N, C-alpha and C positions, 0 to 999 in steps of 0.2 A: 504494500500500500504506500510505503514511503516513496517509491519510484513514481507511482501514479500521481502523487501530490506534486512532484517536481515537473510533471508534464502539463499540469494545469496552469492557466494564466488568465488573468482578467484584464481586459483592455477597454478603453473608452474611445470611440471613434466619432469624428465629425467630418464634414466635407473637406476640411483642410488637411486631415492627417490619415484618411482612410486609403488603404492600398486597394487596387483594382481586384485582387484575388479575394480580399475580405468583403468587399462590396458584393461581389458575385456570390460568395458563401451566404451572406446575409439575405440577399434576394432569393436564393434557392431555398434556404431554410424557411423563409416567410411563405413562399409559394407552397412548399411541401406541407407545412403545418396547417395552413388555411385552405389547402386544396383548391387554389384558384390562381389565375394568371395575375400578372402584375396589375396593380390598380393605383388609385390615388394615394394609397398608403405608402407606396414607394417614394412618392414626392416628399414624404416626411424626412427622408434621409438628407434632404437639402437643408432642413431647418431644425435639426435635432441632434442630440447626442445619443449614440447607440452604445449601450453597455453590452459586452460580449464575454462569454466564458469560452476559452479556447482549450482544447485538448490536443496535444501534438500539433499545435499551430493551426488547427481546424476549428472553426466556430461551431460549438455544439448548443449554445443557448444565447438568446439575445433579448434585449428589452430596450425600448425607446424611452428617453427622458425628454418630454416635451415641455418647452417654455414658450408658449405661443405669443406672438406679437399681435397687435390690433390688426395689422395688415393680413396676417394669416387667418385670424378669426373671421375676417370678412371675405376670405377667398372662396373659391369654388371647390377647394379640397374637402371632400365629404367628411373626413375625420375631424377637421377643424370646425366645420359648420355644426356637426353633431355635438361637440363639446361646448360650443358657445350656447347652444340651446339648454345645456345642463348648468349654465351659470359660470363657466370657466372664463376668466379674464386674462389680460396680458400680465397680471401680477401673480398668476398661478404657475406652478410647475408640477408635473405629475408623471408617473410611470404609465406608459401606454403599452400594454401587452407584454407578456413574458412567454417566449417560445423556447421550448427545449426539444431538440432532436429526439425522435421516438426511441432511438437506440440508447439514449443516455438518461432516460426518465427514471424516476424512483431511486436516484443515486445521490441526491442532495446537491446537484449542480445549480439548481435555481436559487438555492440559499446563498450561493456565492455572490 
């Protein structure tokens, strides 16, 4: 188990520091988890921080940290229009979805 711990890493990505391979892994995990093609939610990657749990440098779990601006809250992006209806303002920050690859579920990775 000690070796397994050394293979785990937690990283935070935004549009300024994300590598193309990690962006692809995030998109693929998102699509696999929600069984749908890319949608407006992928636009969130431009305006958010993505927390990721990596195992052997492969992303196995992700979560978006959203801090919406007034511009985004008034945009056509469905995820933002939905949260505005729930009373979220530009002064709020929250976790939007937590996705764990099916092969790694029930092992405590989401707690990371």
